[in-house]
Gaussian input, Z-matrix of N, CA and C with variables (Angstrom, degrees):
# hf/3-21g

backbone

0 1
 N
 C     1     B1
 C     2     B2     1     A1
 N     3     B3     2     A2     1     D1
 C     4     B4     3     A3     2     D2
 C     5     B5     4     A4     3     D3
 N     6     B6     5     A5     4     D4
 C     7     B7     6     A6     5     D5
 C     8     B8     7     A7     6     D6
 N     9     B9     8     A8     7     D7
 C    10    B10     9     A9     8     D8
 C    11    B11    10    A10     9     D9
 N    12    B12    11    A11    10    D10
 C    13    B13    12    A12    11    D11
 C    14    B14    13    A13    12    D12
 N    15    B15    14    A14    13    D13
 C    16    B16    15    A15    14    D14
 C    17    B17    16    A16    15    D15
 N    18    B18    17    A17    16    D16
 C    19    B19    18    A18    17    D17
 C    20    B20    19    A19    18    D18
 N    21    B21    20    A20    19    D19
 C    22    B22    21    A21    20    D20
 C    23    B23    22    A22    21    D21
 N    24    B24    23    A23    22    D22
 C    25    B25    24    A24    23    D23
 C    26    B26    25    A25    24    D24
 N    27    B27    26    A26    25    D25
 C    28    B28    27    A27    26    D26
 C    29    B29    28    A28    27    D27
 N    30    B30    29    A29    28    D28
 C    31    B31    30    A30    29    D29
 C    32    B32    31    A31    30    D30
 N    33    B33    32    A32    31    D31
 C    34    B34    33    A33    32    D32
 C    35    B35    34    A34    33    D33
 N    36    B36    35    A35    34    D34
 C    37    B37    36    A36    35    D35
 C    38    B38    37    A37    36    D36
 N    39    B39    38    A38    37    D37
 C    40    B40    39    A39    38    D38
 C    41    B41    40    A40    39    D39
 N    42    B42    41    A41    40    D40
 C    43    B43    42    A42    41    D41
 C    44    B44    43    A43    42    D42
 N    45    B45    44    A44    43    D43
 C    46    B46    45    A45    44    D44
 C    47    B47    46    A46    45    D45
 N    48    B48    47    A47    46    D46
 C    49    B49    48    A48    47    D47
 C    50    B50    49    A49    48    D48
 N    51    B51    50    A50    49    D49
 C    52    B52    51    A51    50    D50
 C    53    B53    52    A52    51    D51
 N    54    B54    53    A53    52    D52
 C    55    B55    54    A54    53    D53
 C    56    B56    55    A55    54    D54
 N    57    B57    56    A56    55    D55
 C    58    B58    57    A57    56    D56
 C    59    B59    58    A58    57    D57
 N    60    B60    59    A59    58    D58
 C    61    B61    60    A60    59    D59
 C    62    B62    61    A61    60    D60
 N    63    B63    62    A62    61    D61
 C    64    B64    63    A63    62    D62
 C    65    B65    64    A64    63    D63
 N    66    B66    65    A65    64    D64
 C    67    B67    66    A66    65    D65
 C    68    B68    67    A67    66    D66
 N    69    B69    68    A68    67    D67
 C    70    B70    69    A69    68    D68
 C    71    B71    70    A70    69    D69
 N    72    B72    71    A71    70    D70
 C    73    B73    72    A72    71    D71
 C    74    B74    73    A73    72    D72
 N    75    B75    74    A74    73    D73
 C    76    B76    75    A75    74    D74
 C    77    B77    76    A76    75    D75
 N    78    B78    77    A77    76    D76
 C    79    B79    78    A78    77    D77
 C    80    B80    79    A79    78    D78
 N    81    B81    80    A80    79    D79
 C    82    B82    81    A81    80    D80
 C    83    B83    82    A82    81    D81
 N    84    B84    83    A83    82    D82
 C    85    B85    84    A84    83    D83
 C    86    B86    85    A85    84    D84
 N    87    B87    86    A86    85    D85
 C    88    B88    87    A87    86    D86
 C    89    B89    88    A88    87    D87
 N    90    B90    89    A89    88    D88
 C    91    B91    90    A90    89    D89
 C    92    B92    91    A91    90    D90
 N    93    B93    92    A92    91    D91
 C    94    B94    93    A93    92    D92
 C    95    B95    94    A94    93    D93
 N    96    B96    95    A95    94    D94
 C    97    B97    96    A96    95    D95
 C    98    B98    97    A97    96    D96
 N    99    B99    98    A98    97    D97
 C   100   B100    99    A99    98    D98
 C   101   B101   100   A100    99    D99
 N   102   B102   101   A101   100   D100
 C   103   B103   102   A102   101   D101
 C   104   B104   103   A103   102   D102
 N   105   B105   104   A104   103   D103
 C   106   B106   105   A105   104   D104
 C   107   B107   106   A106   105   D105
 N   108   B108   107   A107   106   D106
 C   109   B109   108   A108   107   D107
 C   110   B110   109   A109   108   D108
 N   111   B111   110   A110   109   D109
 C   112   B112   111   A111   110   D110
 C   113   B113   112   A112   111   D111
 N   114   B114   113   A113   112   D112
 C   115   B115   114   A114   113   D113
 C   116   B116   115   A115   114   D114
 N   117   B117   116   A116   115   D115
 C   118   B118   117   A117   116   D116
 C   119   B119   118   A118   117   D117
 N   120   B120   119   A119   118   D118
 C   121   B121   120   A120   119   D119
 C   122   B122   121   A121   120   D120
 N   123   B123   122   A122   121   D121
 C   124   B124   123   A123   122   D122
 C   125   B125   124   A124   123   D123
 N   126   B126   125   A125   124   D124
 C   127   B127   126   A126   125   D125
 C   128   B128   127   A127   126   D126
 N   129   B129   128   A128   127   D127
 C   130   B130   129   A129   128   D128
 C   131   B131   130   A130   129   D129
 N   132   B132   131   A131   130   D130
 C   133   B133   132   A132   131   D131
 C   134   B134   133   A133   132   D132
 N   135   B135   134   A134   133   D133
 C   136   B136   135   A135   134   D134
 C   137   B137   136   A136   135   D135
 N   138   B138   137   A137   136   D136
 C   139   B139   138   A138   137   D137
 C   140   B140   139   A139   138   D138
 N   141   B141   140   A140   139   D139
 C   142   B142   141   A141   140   D140
 C   143   B143   142   A142   141   D141
 N   144   B144   143   A143   142   D142
 C   145   B145   144   A144   143   D143
 C   146   B146   145   A145   144   D144
 N   147   B147   146   A146   145   D145
 C   148   B148   147   A147   146   D146
 C   149   B149   148   A148   147   D147
 N   150   B150   149   A149   148   D148
 C   151   B151   150   A150   149   D149
 C   152   B152   151   A151   150   D150
 N   153   B153   152   A152   151   D151
 C   154   B154   153   A153   152   D152
 C   155   B155   154   A154   153   D153
 N   156   B156   155   A155   154   D154
 C   157   B157   156   A156   155   D155
 C   158   B158   157   A157   156   D156
 N   159   B159   158   A158   157   D157
 C   160   B160   159   A159   158   D158
 C   161   B161   160   A160   159   D159
 N   162   B162   161   A161   160   D160
 C   163   B163   162   A162   161   D161
 C   164   B164   163   A163   162   D162
 N   165   B165   164   A164   163   D163
 C   166   B166   165   A165   164   D164
 C   167   B167   166   A166   165   D165
 N   168   B168   167   A167   166   D166
 C   169   B169   168   A168   167   D167
 C   170   B170   169   A169   168   D168
 N   171   B171   170   A170   169   D169
 C   172   B172   171   A171   170   D170
 C   173   B173   172   A172   171   D171
 N   174   B174   173   A173   172   D172
 C   175   B175   174   A174   173   D173
 C   176   B176   175   A175   174   D174
 N   177   B177   176   A176   175   D175
 C   178   B178   177   A177   176   D176
 C   179   B179   178   A178   177   D177
 N   180   B180   179   A179   178   D178
 C   181   B181   180   A180   179   D179
 C   182   B182   181   A181   180   D180
 N   183   B183   182   A182   181   D181
 C   184   B184   183   A183   182   D182
 C   185   B185   184   A184   183   D183
 N   186   B186   185   A185   184   D184
 C   187   B187   186   A186   185   D185
 C   188   B188   187   A187   186   D186
 N   189   B189   188   A188   187   D187
 C   190   B190   189   A189   188   D188
 C   191   B191   190   A190   189   D189
 N   192   B192   191   A191   190   D190
 C   193   B193   192   A192   191   D191
 C   194   B194   193   A193   192   D192
 N   195   B195   194   A194   193   D193
 C   196   B196   195   A195   194   D194
 C   197   B197   196   A196   195   D195
 N   198   B198   197   A197   196   D196
 C   199   B199   198   A198   197   D197
 C   200   B200   199   A199   198   D198
 N   201   B201   200   A200   199   D199
 C   202   B202   201   A201   200   D200
 C   203   B203   202   A202   201   D201
 N   204   B204   203   A203   202   D202
 C   205   B205   204   A204   203   D203
 C   206   B206   205   A205   204   D204
 N   207   B207   206   A206   205   D205
 C   208   B208   207   A207   206   D206
 C   209   B209   208   A208   207   D207
 N   210   B210   209   A209   208   D208
 C   211   B211   210   A210   209   D209
 C   212   B212   211   A211   210   D210
 N   213   B213   212   A212   211   D211
 C   214   B214   213   A213   212   D212
 C   215   B215   214   A214   213   D213
 N   216   B216   215   A215   214   D214
 C   217   B217   216   A216   215   D215
 C   218   B218   217   A217   216   D216
 N   219   B219   218   A218   217   D217
 C   220   B220   219   A219   218   D218
 C   221   B221   220   A220   219   D219
 N   222   B222   221   A221   220   D220
 C   223   B223   222   A222   221   D221
 C   224   B224   223   A223   222   D222
 N   225   B225   224   A224   223   D223
 C   226   B226   225   A225   224   D224
 C   227   B227   226   A226   225   D225
 N   228   B228   227   A227   226   D226
 C   229   B229   228   A228   227   D227
 C   230   B230   229   A229   228   D228
 N   231   B231   230   A230   229   D229
 C   232   B232   231   A231   230   D230
 C   233   B233   232   A232   231   D231
 N   234   B234   233   A233   232   D232
 C   235   B235   234   A234   233   D233
 C   236   B236   235   A235   234   D234
 N   237   B237   236   A236   235   D235
 C   238   B238   237   A237   236   D236
 C   239   B239   238   A238   237   D237
 N   240   B240   239   A239   238   D238
 C   241   B241   240   A240   239   D239
 C   242   B242   241   A241   240   D240
 N   243   B243   242   A242   241   D241
 C   244   B244   243   A243   242   D242
 C   245   B245   244   A244   243   D243
 N   246   B246   245   A245   244   D244
 C   247   B247   246   A246   245   D245
 C   248   B248   247   A247   246   D246
 N   249   B249   248   A248   247   D247
 C   250   B250   249   A249   248   D248
 C   251   B251   250   A250   249   D249
 N   252   B252   251   A251   250   D250
 C   253   B253   252   A252   251   D251
 C   254   B254   253   A253   252   D252
 N   255   B255   254   A254   253   D253
 C   256   B256   255   A255   254   D254
 C   257   B257   256   A256   255   D255
 N   258   B258   257   A257   256   D256
 C   259   B259   258   A258   257   D257
 C   260   B260   259   A259   258   D258
 N   261   B261   260   A260   259   D259
 C   262   B262   261   A261   260   D260
 C   263   B263   262   A262   261   D261
 N   264   B264   263   A263   262   D262
 C   265   B265   264   A264   263   D263
 C   266   B266   265   A265   264   D264
 N   267   B267   266   A266   265   D265
 C   268   B268   267   A267   266   D266
 C   269   B269   268   A268   267   D267
 N   270   B270   269   A269   268   D268
 C   271   B271   270   A270   269   D269
 C   272   B272   271   A271   270   D270
 N   273   B273   272   A272   271   D271
 C   274   B274   273   A273   272   D272
 C   275   B275   274   A274   273   D273
 N   276   B276   275   A275   274   D274
 C   277   B277   276   A276   275   D275
 C   278   B278   277   A277   276   D276
 N   279   B279   278   A278   277   D277
 C   280   B280   279   A279   278   D278
 C   281   B281   280   A280   279   D279
 N   282   B282   281   A281   280   D280
 C   283   B283   282   A282   281   D281
 C   284   B284   283   A283   282   D282
 N   285   B285   284   A284   283   D283
 C   286   B286   285   A285   284   D284
 C   287   B287   286   A286   285   D285
 N   288   B288   287   A287   286   D286
 C   289   B289   288   A288   287   D287
 C   290   B290   289   A289   288   D288
 N   291   B291   290   A290   289   D289
 C   292   B292   291   A291   290   D290
 C   293   B293   292   A292   291   D291
 N   294   B294   293   A293   292   D292
 C   295   B295   294   A294   293   D293
 C   296   B296   295   A295   294   D294
 N   297   B297   296   A296   295   D295
 C   298   B298   297   A297   296   D296
 C   299   B299   298   A298   297   D297
 N   300   B300   299   A299   298   D298
 C   301   B301   300   A300   299   D299
 C   302   B302   301   A301   300   D300
 N   303   B303   302   A302   301   D301
 C   304   B304   303   A303   302   D302
 C   305   B305   304   A304   303   D303
 N   306   B306   305   A305   304   D304
 C   307   B307   306   A306   305   D305
 C   308   B308   307   A307   306   D306
 N   309   B309   308   A308   307   D307
 C   310   B310   309   A309   308   D308
 C   311   B311   310   A310   309   D309
 N   312   B312   311   A311   310   D310
 C   313   B313   312   A312   311   D311
 C   314   B314   313   A313   312   D312
 N   315   B315   314   A314   313   D313
 C   316   B316   315   A315   314   D314
 C   317   B317   316   A316   315   D315
 N   318   B318   317   A317   316   D316
 C   319   B319   318   A318   317   D317
 C   320   B320   319   A319   318   D318
 N   321   B321   320   A320   319   D319
 C   322   B322   321   A321   320   D320
 C   323   B323   322   A322   321   D321
 N   324   B324   323   A323   322   D322
 C   325   B325   324   A324   323   D323
 C   326   B326   325   A325   324   D324

   B1=1.4609
   B2=1.5340
   B3=1.3145
   B4=1.4623
   B5=1.5252
   B6=1.3213
   B7=1.4580
   B8=1.5222
   B9=1.3144
   B10=1.4593
   B11=1.5183
   B12=1.3264
   B13=1.4586
   B14=1.5275
   B15=1.3243
   B16=1.4660
   B17=1.5154
   B18=1.3346
   B19=1.4624
   B20=1.5159
   B21=1.3294
   B22=1.4679
   B23=1.5198
   B24=1.3198
   B25=1.4610
   B26=1.5206
   B27=1.3302
   B28=1.4595
   B29=1.5096
   B30=1.3148
   B31=1.4552
   B32=1.5219
   B33=1.3057
   B34=1.4730
   B35=1.5243
   B36=1.3326
   B37=1.4718
   B38=1.5311
   B39=1.3293
   B40=1.4575
   B41=1.5343
   B42=1.3178
   B43=1.4544
   B44=1.5262
   B45=1.3111
   B46=1.4631
   B47=1.5383
   B48=1.3151
   B49=1.4737
   B50=1.5245
   B51=1.3261
   B52=1.4705
   B53=1.5299
   B54=1.3255
   B55=1.4638
   B56=1.5238
   B57=1.3400
   B58=1.4636
   B59=1.5239
   B60=1.3222
   B61=1.4607
   B62=1.5195
   B63=1.3309
   B64=1.4631
   B65=1.5318
   B66=1.3104
   B67=1.4700
   B68=1.5338
   B69=1.3430
   B70=1.4715
   B71=1.5360
   B72=1.3085
   B73=1.4683
   B74=1.5331
   B75=1.3158
   B76=1.4582
   B77=1.5322
   B78=1.3160
   B79=1.4624
   B80=1.5098
   B81=1.3429
   B82=1.4582
   B83=1.5296
   B84=1.3176
   B85=1.4580
   B86=1.5188
   B87=1.3267
   B88=1.4585
   B89=1.5295
   B90=1.3306
   B91=1.4547
   B92=1.5423
   B93=1.3213
   B94=1.4591
   B95=1.5239
   B96=1.3135
   B97=1.4613
   B98=1.5323
   B99=1.3120
   B100=1.4631
   B101=1.5104
   B102=1.3406
   B103=1.4749
   B104=1.5335
   B105=1.3133
   B106=1.4670
   B107=1.5188
   B108=1.3245
   B109=1.4705
   B110=1.5113
   B111=1.3298
   B112=1.4628
   B113=1.5171
   B114=1.3220
   B115=1.4598
   B116=1.5153
   B117=1.3296
   B118=1.4588
   B119=1.5178
   B120=1.3276
   B121=1.4657
   B122=1.5217
   B123=1.3355
   B124=1.4549
   B125=1.5156
   B126=1.3130
   B127=1.4407
   B128=1.5247
   B129=1.3254
   B130=1.4674
   B131=1.5198
   B132=1.3323
   B133=1.4686
   B134=1.5158
   B135=1.3439
   B136=1.4750
   B137=1.5350
   B138=1.3434
   B139=1.4609
   B140=1.5353
   B141=1.3238
   B142=1.4509
   B143=1.5343
   B144=1.3483
   B145=1.4644
   B146=1.5258
   B147=1.3240
   B148=1.4585
   B149=1.5137
   B150=1.3285
   B151=1.4528
   B152=1.5306
   B153=1.3159
   B154=1.4614
   B155=1.5214
   B156=1.3416
   B157=1.4651
   B158=1.5097
   B159=1.3326
   B160=1.4520
   B161=1.5201
   B162=1.3284
   B163=1.4662
   B164=1.5283
   B165=1.3316
   B166=1.4535
   B167=1.5257
   B168=1.3341
   B169=1.4642
   B170=1.5187
   B171=1.3330
   B172=1.4499
   B173=1.5351
   B174=1.3161
   B175=1.4712
   B176=1.5269
   B177=1.3243
   B178=1.4567
   B179=1.5276
   B180=1.3186
   B181=1.4711
   B182=1.5161
   B183=1.3353
   B184=1.4640
   B185=1.5261
   B186=1.3301
   B187=1.4639
   B188=1.5491
   B189=1.3251
   B190=1.4839
   B191=1.5240
   B192=1.3162
   B193=1.4663
   B194=1.5270
   B195=1.3153
   B196=1.4667
   B197=1.5147
   B198=1.3321
   B199=1.4611
   B200=1.5289
   B201=1.3256
   B202=1.4706
   B203=1.5246
   B204=1.3245
   B205=1.4651
   B206=1.5269
   B207=1.3229
   B208=1.4703
   B209=1.5293
   B210=1.3380
   B211=1.4649
   B212=1.5242
   B213=1.3314
   B214=1.4656
   B215=1.5241
   B216=1.3415
   B217=1.4594
   B218=1.5157
   B219=1.3152
   B220=1.4748
   B221=1.5274
   B222=1.3235
   B223=1.4685
   B224=1.5316
   B225=1.3427
   B226=1.4714
   B227=1.5286
   B228=1.3306
   B229=1.4576
   B230=1.5299
   B231=1.3204
   B232=1.4616
   B233=1.5219
   B234=1.3363
   B235=1.4730
   B236=1.5291
   B237=1.3248
   B238=1.4669
   B239=1.5315
   B240=1.3104
   B241=1.4766
   B242=1.5283
   B243=1.3288
   B244=1.4595
   B245=1.5330
   B246=1.3208
   B247=1.4627
   B248=1.5117
   B249=1.3053
   B250=1.4624
   B251=1.5381
   B252=1.3245
   B253=1.4547
   B254=1.5435
   B255=1.3285
   B256=1.4578
   B257=1.5225
   B258=1.3327
   B259=1.4559
   B260=1.5293
   B261=1.3377
   B262=1.4643
   B263=1.5278
   B264=1.3117
   B265=1.4520
   B266=1.5162
   B267=1.3179
   B268=1.4647
   B269=1.5243
   B270=1.3455
   B271=1.4628
   B272=1.5163
   B273=1.3047
   B274=1.4667
   B275=1.5129
   B276=1.3329
   B277=1.4659
   B278=1.5282
   B279=1.3242
   B280=1.4704
   B281=1.5204
   B282=1.3381
   B283=1.4588
   B284=1.5143
   B285=1.3269
   B286=1.4633
   B287=1.5052
   B288=1.3339
   B289=1.4508
   B290=1.5273
   B291=1.3363
   B292=1.4677
   B293=1.5239
   B294=1.3109
   B295=1.4598
   B296=1.5137
   B297=1.3246
   B298=1.4756
   B299=1.5220
   B300=1.3150
   B301=1.4746
   B302=1.5283
   B303=1.3173
   B304=1.4769
   B305=1.5382
   B306=1.3114
   B307=1.4700
   B308=1.5323
   B309=1.3194
   B310=1.4683
   B311=1.5190
   B312=1.3270
   B313=1.4611
   B314=1.5277
   B315=1.3267
   B316=1.4594
   B317=1.5246
   B318=1.3314
   B319=1.4693
   B320=1.5228
   B321=1.3025
   B322=1.4767
   B323=1.5008
   B324=1.3301
   B325=1.4544
   B326=1.4984
   A1=107.80
   A2=115.63
   A3=124.09
   A4=108.01
   A5=117.00
   A6=122.30
   A7=107.95
   A8=115.21
   A9=120.94
   A10=107.71
   A11=116.57
   A12=119.98
   A13=108.81
   A14=114.08
   A15=120.52
   A16=106.91
   A17=115.38
   A18=121.44
   A19=108.23
   A20=114.65
   A21=123.02
   A22=108.04
   A23=117.22
   A24=122.05
   A25=106.89
   A26=116.54
   A27=121.55
   A28=110.51
   A29=115.36
   A30=120.23
   A31=108.28
   A32=117.53
   A33=122.85
   A34=112.50
   A35=116.76
   A36=119.56
   A37=113.18
   A38=118.90
   A39=121.62
   A40=113.17
   A41=118.27
   A42=121.87
   A43=111.93
   A44=117.38
   A45=121.20
   A46=110.88
   A47=117.11
   A48=121.46
   A49=109.54
   A50=118.16
   A51=121.74
   A52=110.13
   A53=116.74
   A54=121.02
   A55=111.33
   A56=116.30
   A57=120.53
   A58=111.81
   A59=117.28
   A60=121.30
   A61=110.47
   A62=117.05
   A63=120.28
   A64=111.78
   A65=116.93
   A66=120.77
   A67=109.95
   A68=116.91
   A69=120.63
   A70=111.85
   A71=117.01
   A72=122.26
   A73=112.38
   A74=116.49
   A75=121.00
   A76=114.39
   A77=117.95
   A78=121.56
   A79=113.36
   A80=118.52
   A81=119.36
   A82=113.19
   A83=117.29
   A84=120.02
   A85=110.03
   A86=117.53
   A87=121.25
   A88=112.40
   A89=116.88
   A90=121.23
   A91=113.18
   A92=116.86
   A93=119.97
   A94=110.90
   A95=114.97
   A96=121.75
   A97=109.14
   A98=116.11
   A99=120.78
   A100=114.75
   A101=117.60
   A102=119.77
   A103=108.38
   A104=115.27
   A105=120.32
   A106=109.31
   A107=116.37
   A108=120.26
   A109=110.72
   A110=114.80
   A111=122.97
   A112=106.18
   A113=116.79
   A114=121.81
   A115=111.19
   A116=115.14
   A117=121.49
   A118=108.88
   A119=115.68
   A120=121.41
   A121=109.95
   A122=115.00
   A123=120.59
   A124=107.27
   A125=118.36
   A126=121.08
   A127=111.11
   A128=115.69
   A129=120.25
   A130=111.99
   A131=115.92
   A132=120.07
   A133=113.10
   A134=116.95
   A135=120.68
   A136=108.07
   A137=117.59
   A138=120.58
   A139=114.68
   A140=117.49
   A141=121.45
   A142=111.67
   A143=116.70
   A144=121.12
   A145=110.84
   A146=114.42
   A147=122.62
   A148=109.13
   A149=116.50
   A150=122.01
   A151=108.57
   A152=115.96
   A153=122.31
   A154=107.27
   A155=116.51
   A156=122.49
   A157=109.74
   A158=115.60
   A159=121.38
   A160=109.30
   A161=116.05
   A162=121.87
   A163=106.70
   A164=115.35
   A165=122.40
   A166=109.34
   A167=116.39
   A168=118.89
   A169=113.61
   A170=117.41
   A171=120.30
   A172=110.82
   A173=114.09
   A174=119.44
   A175=109.82
   A176=117.08
   A177=121.62
   A178=111.83
   A179=117.18
   A180=121.13
   A181=110.79
   A182=116.61
   A183=120.41
   A184=110.48
   A185=117.37
   A186=121.04
   A187=111.00
   A188=117.09
   A189=120.17
   A190=109.51
   A191=115.88
   A192=120.68
   A193=111.47
   A194=116.74
   A195=120.82
   A196=111.34
   A197=118.17
   A198=122.05
   A199=112.90
   A200=117.23
   A201=120.96
   A202=112.19
   A203=114.33
   A204=119.02
   A205=111.00
   A206=117.26
   A207=118.71
   A208=113.04
   A209=116.90
   A210=119.62
   A211=111.27
   A212=116.08
   A213=119.78
   A214=111.77
   A215=117.38
   A216=120.36
   A217=110.96
   A218=117.54
   A219=120.36
   A220=108.82
   A221=117.06
   A222=120.33
   A223=110.24
   A224=116.47
   A225=120.47
   A226=110.18
   A227=116.22
   A228=120.25
   A229=111.10
   A230=116.53
   A231=119.70
   A232=111.31
   A233=115.85
   A234=121.11
   A235=111.36
   A236=117.44
   A237=121.72
   A238=112.18
   A239=115.93
   A240=120.22
   A241=111.03
   A242=114.96
   A243=120.44
   A244=110.79
   A245=116.90
   A246=123.40
   A247=107.60
   A248=116.49
   A249=119.68
   A250=108.21
   A251=118.86
   A252=121.47
   A253=110.63
   A254=115.76
   A255=122.00
   A256=108.07
   A257=116.52
   A258=122.79
   A259=109.02
   A260=116.66
   A261=120.74
   A262=109.62
   A263=115.37
   A264=123.91
   A265=106.35
   A266=117.10
   A267=120.98
   A268=110.12
   A269=114.22
   A270=123.24
   A271=106.81
   A272=116.84
   A273=118.86
   A274=110.13
   A275=117.44
   A276=120.79
   A277=111.76
   A278=118.08
   A279=122.75
   A280=110.34
   A281=116.76
   A282=122.38
   A283=110.22
   A284=115.84
   A285=121.50
   A286=108.49
   A287=116.85
   A288=121.79
   A289=111.59
   A290=114.95
   A291=121.42
   A292=112.04
   A293=117.35
   A294=119.75
   A295=112.24
   A296=117.55
   A297=120.53
   A298=109.77
   A299=118.46
   A300=121.98
   A301=108.43
   A302=116.76
   A303=120.81
   A304=110.77
   A305=115.99
   A306=120.94
   A307=111.06
   A308=116.65
   A309=121.38
   A310=111.50
   A311=116.61
   A312=120.53
   A313=112.42
   A314=116.58
   A315=120.13
   A316=113.07
   A317=115.20
   A318=121.26
   A319=109.38
   A320=115.11
   A321=119.26
   A322=107.13
   A323=114.78
   A324=120.43
   A325=109.24
   D1=143.52
   D2=177.89
   D3=-114.59
   D4=128.24
   D5=172.67
   D6=-107.20
   D7=130.78
   D8=177.98
   D9=-121.68
   D10=133.72
   D11=175.93
   D12=-137.89
   D13=140.30
   D14=176.45
   D15=-136.04
   D16=122.26
   D17=175.15
   D18=-100.15
   D19=125.39
   D20=-179.24
   D21=-113.14
   D22=137.39
   D23=170.80
   D24=-128.42
   D25=128.10
   D26=-177.35
   D27=-119.79
   D28=155.72
   D29=171.16
   D30=-66.23
   D31=152.42
   D32=-175.76
   D33=-48.16
   D34=-42.48
   D35=-176.18
   D36=-73.26
   D37=-10.53
   D38=179.93
   D39=-110.48
   D40=-0.89
   D41=-176.67
   D42=-60.78
   D43=-43.43
   D44=-178.79
   D45=-63.55
   D46=-44.04
   D47=178.81
   D48=-65.27
   D49=-42.56
   D50=178.53
   D51=-60.06
   D52=-46.45
   D53=178.61
   D54=-58.97
   D55=-44.50
   D56=-179.38
   D57=-63.00
   D58=-44.02
   D59=-179.89
   D60=-64.22
   D61=-44.72
   D62=-178.75
   D63=-68.09
   D64=-35.79
   D65=179.00
   D66=-65.21
   D67=-35.86
   D68=178.45
   D69=-63.59
   D70=-24.38
   D71=-177.28
   D72=-74.90
   D73=-31.11
   D74=-169.44
   D75=-57.42
   D76=-58.90
   D77=-175.79
   D78=-58.64
   D79=-52.92
   D80=179.77
   D81=-61.25
   D82=-35.87
   D83=179.04
   D84=-68.31
   D85=-46.00
   D86=179.43
   D87=-60.37
   D88=-29.05
   D89=-178.79
   D90=-80.78
   D91=-11.38
   D92=-177.45
   D93=-71.67
   D94=143.09
   D95=175.43
   D96=-59.80
   D97=129.89
   D98=178.69
   D99=94.57
   D100=-8.79
   D101=178.79
   D102=-80.81
   D103=121.17
   D104=175.48
   D105=-84.64
   D106=-43.32
   D107=176.85
   D108=-161.16
   D109=156.62
   D110=175.88
   D111=-146.41
   D112=116.85
   D113=-176.11
   D114=-132.27
   D115=151.49
   D116=179.32
   D117=-126.30
   D118=131.28
   D119=-179.22
   D120=-127.60
   D121=139.26
   D122=171.32
   D123=-97.73
   D124=133.04
   D125=-178.11
   D126=-72.21
   D127=131.46
   D128=178.84
   D129=-63.53
   D130=-41.98
   D131=-175.09
   D132=-76.84
   D133=-16.14
   D134=-179.82
   D135=-147.20
   D136=94.56
   D137=-177.18
   D138=-64.72
   D139=-6.97
   D140=176.32
   D141=-88.94
   D142=-1.83
   D143=-176.60
   D144=-113.80
   D145=140.11
   D146=-179.18
   D147=-131.69
   D148=148.23
   D149=179.36
   D150=-124.81
   D151=120.83
   D152=176.19
   D153=-101.40
   D154=120.92
   D155=179.44
   D156=-116.79
   D157=129.60
   D158=177.40
   D159=-128.10
   D160=146.23
   D161=173.71
   D162=-126.71
   D163=132.60
   D164=-177.32
   D165=-124.11
   D166=144.71
   D167=-178.17
   D168=-78.75
   D169=-14.77
   D170=179.09
   D171=-156.04
   D172=162.36
   D173=177.05
   D174=-64.91
   D175=-37.16
   D176=-179.82
   D177=-62.77
   D178=-41.10
   D179=178.65
   D180=-65.36
   D181=-43.19
   D182=178.78
   D183=-63.84
   D184=-41.04
   D185=179.74
   D186=-64.99
   D187=-39.58
   D188=176.14
   D189=-58.61
   D190=-42.64
   D191=178.97
   D192=-62.13
   D193=-48.94
   D194=-178.64
   D195=-63.33
   D196=-32.68
   D197=178.45
   D198=-79.54
   D199=-16.29
   D200=-173.60
   D201=-67.82
   D202=156.26
   D203=178.25
   D204=-66.30
   D205=-29.45
   D206=179.47
   D207=-69.04
   D208=-18.17
   D209=178.25
   D210=-67.36
   D211=-17.64
   D212=176.62
   D213=-57.64
   D214=-30.13
   D215=177.09
   D216=-63.73
   D217=-37.82
   D218=178.17
   D219=-68.21
   D220=-41.06
   D221=177.79
   D222=-63.91
   D223=-37.59
   D224=176.45
   D225=-62.57
   D226=-42.31
   D227=177.86
   D228=-60.87
   D229=-36.79
   D230=177.63
   D231=-63.21
   D232=-35.57
   D233=178.24
   D234=-67.79
   D235=-28.04
   D236=179.78
   D237=-77.95
   D238=-17.24
   D239=-175.71
   D240=-67.82
   D241=142.98
   D242=178.22
   D243=-87.68
   D244=-14.44
   D245=176.65
   D246=-126.84
   D247=157.77
   D248=176.93
   D249=-61.24
   D250=123.55
   D251=-179.59
   D252=-61.98
   D253=145.63
   D254=175.70
   D255=-90.14
   D256=110.47
   D257=-174.66
   D258=-110.88
   D259=128.55
   D260=178.32
   D261=-139.82
   D262=129.41
   D263=170.76
   D264=-117.17
   D265=119.14
   D266=-175.04
   D267=-120.40
   D268=127.37
   D269=173.75
   D270=-128.88
   D271=109.23
   D272=-177.63
   D273=58.01
   D274=-119.49
   D275=-177.87
   D276=-97.11
   D277=2.07
   D278=-177.62
   D279=-98.38
   D280=128.22
   D281=176.32
   D282=-126.06
   D283=131.91
   D284=177.34
   D285=-126.74
   D286=165.06
   D287=-177.27
   D288=-119.34
   D289=-145.20
   D290=-174.80
   D291=-58.91
   D292=-27.96
   D293=-179.98
   D294=-59.16
   D295=-26.79
   D296=177.00
   D297=-68.19
   D298=-40.35
   D299=177.51
   D300=-61.63
   D301=-46.14
   D302=179.65
   D303=-60.35
   D304=-43.00
   D305=-179.68
   D306=-63.85
   D307=-46.38
   D308=-178.25
   D309=-66.34
   D310=-43.09
   D311=-177.28
   D312=-84.21
   D313=-7.32
   D314=178.91
   D315=71.37
   D316=33.24
   D317=-177.60
   D318=-114.87
   D319=160.84
   D320=170.19
   D321=-135.55
   D322=141.11
   D323=-178.83
   D324=-111.45

């Protein structure tokens, strides 16, 4: 199983747009083959921060998701963030960050 988490923090004037973009991701992601769950949480202590949690049944399923055109919405949400998003992909004892997204999508930042 693969756990993916991304913490987003936005400036006050972009929080609504960030929420809208992240909410659009939920349904299509949950419908993807291999998605166990996809949830979005707003932090109680900081209403400008959101946490997107995904669980995938395999590395292949997670990679299909990251390569998908709908993943652009998550990348757009990252652009709305006022701080560098905290990205974590965890498989067993192995944890990777944004570099995994770059590797899968064939991009470099």
